[in-house]
N, C-alpha and C positions, 0 to 999 in steps of 0.2 A: 782343387785338383792341381797337381804338380804339372808344370809345363814341360818337364823332362822326366817323365816316369820311366822306371826300369821295366824290362820285359816281365819280370816277376809281378810287379804291381799291376801291369796291364792284364796279365792272365788271370789275376785274382778278381778282376772287376768287369772285364769287357765281354766275357762269354755269357750266353744265355744259360738258363738252367737246362740240364740234360743235353748240352750242346753236342756231346759225343754219342747221343742216342737218337736225337730227332733230326730228320732230314735225310738227304741222299748221301751216298757213299763219298762222292767227290767233295761235298761240303764238309762232312764230318771228319774225314781223314786227311784232307789236303788243304782246302780253301780256308776253313776257319782257323786251324792251327797256324798256317803260314801268314794269314792276314794280320796277325798280331805285329809282325815286323812292319807291315805297311802302316798300321795304326801308330806304331812307335815313331815312324818318320813323319806321318801326317800331323801328329800332335806337336812335334817340334817345329814343323813348318807353319803351324797356326791354321791349318785347314779345317773347315767345318765339315760336318757330315753331309750337308747338302752340296757342298763343292765337290766332294768325292763322288756323290751320286751323279752329278753332272759329268764328271770325268768318266764314270762307268757308262753313262748313256752315249757320250761321244765315242768311246772305244767300241761300243756295240754297233753304232751306226757306221763307224769306219770299217769295222769287221764286215758288215753287210756290203758296204761299197767295194771292198776288196774281193769278196767272193763273187759279187755281181759282175765284176770285170771279166770273168771267164778265163783269166790267165793263171798259170801255175803260181807265179809269184804272188798275185793277188789272193789266190785261194789260201796259200800257206800263211801269208801275212794276216789275212782275215781270221784264220783259225787262231793264231796267236793273240790277236786283239780280242776275239770272243772269249778266250780264257782270261785275259786281263780284265775284261768287263765283269766276268763272273767273280773274279777274285776281289775287285774293287767293291762289288756289291756286298761283300762281307766286311770290308774295311769300314764302310760308312756307318754300319750299325754299331761296330765296336767303338768308333769315335763318339757316337751319340751316347752310348752307355758310359763311357769313360767320363765325358763332360756333363752327364746328366741332362742332355738336351733332347732326349728322345721325345717325340711328340706325334700327334695324329697327322700333322702336316708333313712330317718327315716320312711317315708310313705311306701316306697318300702319294707323295712324290716317288717313293721307291716302287710302289705298285705300278704307277704310270710309266716309269722307266722300263719295268719288266714287259709290259704289254707292247710298248713301242719297239723294244729290242726284238721280241718274238716276231712281230709283224715284219720288221725289216729283214731279219735273217731268213724267215720262211720264204719271202718273195725272192730274196737274193739267190737262194739255192737254185730256184728254177730259172731266173733271169740270167744268171751267170752261165748256166748250161746252154741257154738260148744263144747267148753271145758267142760261146765257144763253138757250137755246132751249126749255127745259122738257122736253127729250127725254132720259130717263134712260139710253137705250142708248149715249149718248156716254160715259157713265162706264165702261161695259163696254169701249168702245174705248180709253179711257185706261188701263184695267187691262191690256189686250192690249199696248199700247205699253210700259208699265212692265215687263211680264213679258218681252217680247222684248228690250228694252234690257238688262234684268238678266241674261238668259242670255248675250247677246253679251259683256257685260263680265265675267261670271263664267267664261267659257270657259277662259281661261288660268289663272285662280285655282284652279279645280277640278283642272286638269291638274297644277299644281305641288303641290297638296295630295296628289294621288295619288303624286307622286314621293316625298314624305317618308313617306307611309304604307309604301311599299315599302322605303325605307331603314331604317325602324324595325323592319320585319318580318324582314329577312334577317340572316343571320349573316355575320361577316367585315367587311371594309372596302372602301370604294370610293375611287377617285381622282376628284376633281372637276376637269374640264378647263374652266376659265373661258374666256370669250371665244368660245365656239362654240355654234352652234345656238340663236340667239335674241338676238344682240346687236342693239340698235337700229340701223336703217339709214335713210337718207333716204327720203322718200315715193316710192313707186313710181308711174310714169306710168300713165295710163289705157290698159289693153290695148285694141287695136282689133279683135282677132279672137277667135273662140271664145266660150265661155260667160262668160269673165271680162269680156268687153266689156259684159255686162249686169249681172253680179253686183258688179263693182267700184264703179260709181256707186251701186248699191243699198246696199252697205255704207257708202259715204261719207255717204249721207243720214242714217244712224243715228249718225254720229259727233257728239260733243257740240259741236264748233266749228261744224259745218254746221247743227245744230239751233239754235244761238245766232244764226247769221246769218239763218236762216229766221224766228226770232222777231223779229229786228230789222226785217226786211222787213214782216212782218205788223203790227208796231207803227206803222211809218210809214203803212201803208195805213189802220190804225185811226184815225189823226189826220185822214185825208182823207175816207174814206167808210166809214161803219158797215156798209153793205150789202156792199161788196167785202171788208171785213175778215172778216165772218162767213163769206162764201163761201170765201175763202182759208183761213181757219181750219178750216172743216168739211172742205174738200178735203184739207188737209194731215193732219188727224187720221185721216180715213178711209184715206188712203194708208198712213200709218205703222202704223195698227192692223193692216193686213193684211201689210205688208212686214216689220216687225220680228220678229214671231213666226215667219214663214216663213223668214227669213234665219237666225234663231237655230236652228231645227230643222235647217236645211240644214247649218249649220256643225258642229253636234254630230254629225249623221249622217255627214258627210264624215270627221270626225276619227276616229270609231269604225271606219268602214269601212276607212280607210287605216292604222289602227293608229298614228296620229301620236304618241300619248302614249308608247307603248312605244318608238317610234323616237327621240323626243327624249330620253327617259331614257337610252337607250344612248349617245347623243351626249355628254351631260353627265357621266354617271357610268360609270366603267370599273372593273371588279373589280380590286382591288389584289392582285397575285400575292404569295404568301408563300414561293415557291420560293427556294432559295439563289441569291444573286447577282441577284435580280430588281430590288432597289432600286438596285444599282450600274448595272445595265443601263438602268434608267429615267433615272438621273442623267446617263448618257452621251448620251442622246437629246436632240436639240434640242426645246424646248417653246415653242410660240408662245402658249400660254394661261397661266392662273394655276392651277397644280395644287395641290390640297389633299387631305388625307386625311379621309374621312368614315366614321364607324362605329366 
C-alpha cells in the first residue's frame, strides 16, 4: 500500500460494499464520504486503525464530560466532540481496509468503544442537567438513559454470545451458512400501520445518529436562548429516561417470547451430517452462502 495515496485511490478501496445504501443517513451521506479526508491524513501520519479508535473513544468521553458539566460552553463543546467521535469511528475502519489490517480484534475494540461512549453520553445528559438545575433526580434520569441504551445495544451482542456458548457445549460439527439471517440491509421505511407505526420512530430516537442531531439542535438553541435550551434539554432527558428502558425491556421480552435466538441459531448453524455420502451430497447442492465447518 502506498504511504501517500490519493483521494481517488482511497475511495476505490476503503469503502464497504453498498456503503451508500447500508446504515443511517448521517453515516451514508456525511460521515463516510468526508472520513476519506481524515483517512488521507491519518495514513500520511502513520496512524493505525486502533490509534484512531482510541482517539474516537477519548473524544466521546470528553464529549460526555463537557455535557455533564452543565454549562453552555461545555454542552456545545461536547456536541462538537460527539460528532468528532462519530466521524473518527468511520476513519478507523477505512484505515484498516486500506492497509488490509481489518481483524476481529479491531472489531471487538470498535464495539467496546461504542458501548462505552453510549453509557457515558447517556449518563452525562442527565447529570449535566442535575448540575445545571441543582436537582439530583436528573442524574437518576441519566442513569436510566444509559441503562436503556446499553441494553438496546447489547441485545445482539448477548445473542451472539449465546450462539458460541452453544457451539462450545455440543458435540459434533456445524455447517455455517454465511449470508443468511442477519445480513445488513438498507434502512426500512417507517411503517404506517400497526404497532410498528409507534415503535419504529421510538427506536429511531434512541439511535446514536438521531441523538447527535438532537444534541446539535439543542446546542443551536443554547446559543440563542438559555431558557429554551434548558426547557428542551429537560424535556428530552425526561422523554428518553422513560422511553429507552421501556423499549429495551420490550425488545428483550419480545425476543424471549418469540424464541428469536434459537431461531436465528438454526438459520446460521446447521448440524453437519456424518453419514456416508453426506459430504458428496452437500457438494452437489448449490450454495448461495459461504459454508464453513465449525466444531
